C-alpha positions in Angstrom: 0.0 0.0 0.0 2.8 2.5 0.9 4.4 1.9 -2.5 1.1 2.9 -4.2 0.7 6.1 -2.1 4.3 7.1 -2.2 6.1 6.4 -5.4 7.4 2.8 -5.4 11.0 3.9 -5.6 12.1 7.4 -4.7 15.1 8.6 -6.7 17.4 9.2 -3.8 17.5 8.6 -0.1 17.8 12.4 0.2 14.2 12.7 -1.0 13.1 10.3 1.8 15.0 12.4 4.3 13.3 15.6 3.0 9.9 14.0 3.1 10.5 12.8 6.7 11.9 16.2 7.8 9.0 18.2 6.3 6.5 15.7 7.7 8.0 15.9 11.2 8.1 19.7 11.2 4.4 19.8 10.0 3.1 17.3 12.6 5.2 19.0 15.4 4.0 22.5 14.4 0.4 21.2 14.2 0.7 19.9 17.7 2.2 23.2 18.9 -0.7 25.2 17.3 -3.5 22.8 18.3 -4.9 24.9 21.1 -8.2 26.8 20.8 -6.3 30.1 20.4 -4.8 28.9 17.1 -8.0 27.2 15.8 -7.3 26.1 12.2 -4.1 28.0 11.9 -1.3 25.7 10.8 1.9 25.5 8.8 0.8 22.3 7.0 -0.5 23.9 3.8 2.4 26.3 3.5 5.0 23.6 4.0 3.4 21.2 1.6 3.4 24.0 -1.0 7.1 24.8 -0.2 8.1 21.2 -0.4 6.5 20.8 -3.8 7.9 24.1 -5.0 11.4 23.2 -4.1 11.6 19.5 -4.6 8.8 18.7 -7.1 5.2 17.4 -7.0 6.2 13.8 -6.0 7.9 15.1 -2.8 5.2 17.6 -2.0 2.4 15.1 -2.5 4.2 12.6 -0.3 4.7 15.2 2.4 1.0 16.2 2.1 -0.3 12.6 2.2 1.9 11.6 5.2 1.4 14.7 7.2 -2.4 14.9 6.8 -2.8 11.2 7.4 -0.7 11.3 10.6 -2.5 14.4 11.8 -5.9 12.9 11.1 -5.2 10.2 13.6 -3.0 12.0 16.2 -4.9 15.3 16.5 -5.6 16.2 20.2 -9.1 17.3 19.0 -9.8 13.7 18.0 -9.4 11.4 15.0 -10.8 12.5 11.7 -12.1 9.1 10.8 -13.9 8.6 7.5 -13.3 12.1 6.3 -9.5 11.5 6.2 -9.3 10.7 2.5 -11.0 14.0 1.7 -8.5 15.9 3.9 -5.6 14.1 2.3 -7.0 14.7 -1.2 -7.4 18.4 -0.4 -3.7 18.6 0.5 -2.9 17.6 -3.1 -4.2 21.1 -4.1 -1.3 22.6 -2.2 1.3 20.2 -3.7 0.0 20.9 -7.2 -0.1 24.6 -6.6 3.5 24.6 -5.3 4.7 22.6 -8.2 2.9 24.8 -10.7 4.2 28.0 -9.1 7.7 26.7 -9.3 7.2 26.5 -13.1 6.1 30.1 -13.2 8.8 31.7 -11.0 11.6 29.2 -10.8 14.0 29.0 -7.8 14.2 32.7 -6.9 10.9 34.3 -5.9 11.3 37.7 -4.3 10.5 37.7 -0.6 8.9 41.2 -0.4 7.3 41.6 -3.8 4.3 40.8 -6.0 5.6 37.2 -6.0 5.0 36.9 -2.2 1.5 38.3 -2.7 0.9 35.8 -5.5 2.0 32.9 -3.3 -0.2 34.1 -0.4 -3.1 34.4 -2.8 -2.6 31.0 -4.3 -2.5 29.5 -0.8 -5.6 31.3 0.2 -7.4 30.1 -2.9 -6.3 26.5 -2.3 -7.5 26.8 1.3 -10.9 28.1 0.1 -11.3 25.2 -2.3 -10.0 22.8 0.5 -12.6 24.2 2.9 -15.4 23.8 0.3 -14.4 20.3 -0.5 -14.0 19.1 3.1 -17.2 20.8 4.2 -19.1 19.2 1.4 -17.6 15.9 2.4 -18.6 16.5 6.0 -22.2 17.1 4.8 -22.1 14.0 2.6 -20.9 11.8 5.5 -23.3 13.3 8.1 -26.5 13.1 6.0 -25.8 10.1 3.8 -28.0 8.8 2.1 -30.5 11.6 2.3 -28.2 14.6 1.7 -30.2 17.5 0.2 -29.3 21.0 -0.8 -30.5 22.6 2.5 -28.2 20.2 4.6 -25.3 20.8 2.2 -25.6 24.6 2.4 -26.3 24.5 6.2 -23.1 22.5 6.7 -20.9 24.6 4.4 -22.1 28.0 5.4 -23.0 27.9 9.1 -21.3 30.6 11.2 -18.9 28.2 13.0 -17.8 26.8 9.7 -17.2 30.2 8.2 -15.1 31.3 11.2 -12.9 28.2 10.8 -12.6 28.8 7.0 -11.7 32.5 7.5 -8.9 31.6 10.0 -7.7 28.9 7.6 -7.7 31.1 4.5 -6.4 34.2 6.3 -3.5 32.3 7.9 -2.6 30.6 4.6 -2.5 34.0 2.9 -0.3 35.4 5.6 2.0 32.4 5.8 2.1 32.4 2.0 3.2 36.0 1.8 5.6 36.0 4.7 6.9 32.4 5.3 6.8 30.5 2.0 9.0 32.8 -0.1 11.7 32.8 2.6 11.6 29.0 2.9 11.7 28.6 -0.9 15.0 30.6 -0.8 16.5 29.1 2.3 15.6 25.4 2.1 17.6 24.7 -1.1 20.7 26.4 0.5 20.3 24.2 3.6 20.1 21.0 1.6 22.4 21.8 -1.2 25.4 20.0 0.2 23.4 17.2 1.7 21.3 16.0 -1.2 
């Protein structure tokens, strides 16, 4: 099963190390930010984006799959359960966006520039789509087999859901503008001699 989720043979052991390091930082930072004062504010999406930007889609997707799967079962809030595949699938948006953005700007995005606003905007849009997808999946799971439009809209647009979505999208925009461009410049320098 692991060979199907993660490519059967990664090119180098360095890629495995990168995936393990990013996954560990993501899960550790998720734990650190899991209190109610940081509700739905995490580095997960930003680091999946950065890993795909710097190391390619395969590495970014692997980081997203592993991180979201681990977090779905270790979260102090409780296990995600049957919605886990939807959460993991949503993370692929960030890996795909990171890989795509790397094709547009290459290895040197400017930290304080339109590039950083673009990266923040891309992360916010991905978070918006992720929120819509996971909220729709939540409604599907909760109301199956009698899901109707009122239940779907009620689940997707209730005030608590909107607060979580705004925190998610706003933090992804901020991390995308401030953190992602710096990491995109610094991570390759840190790994250059090791990979």
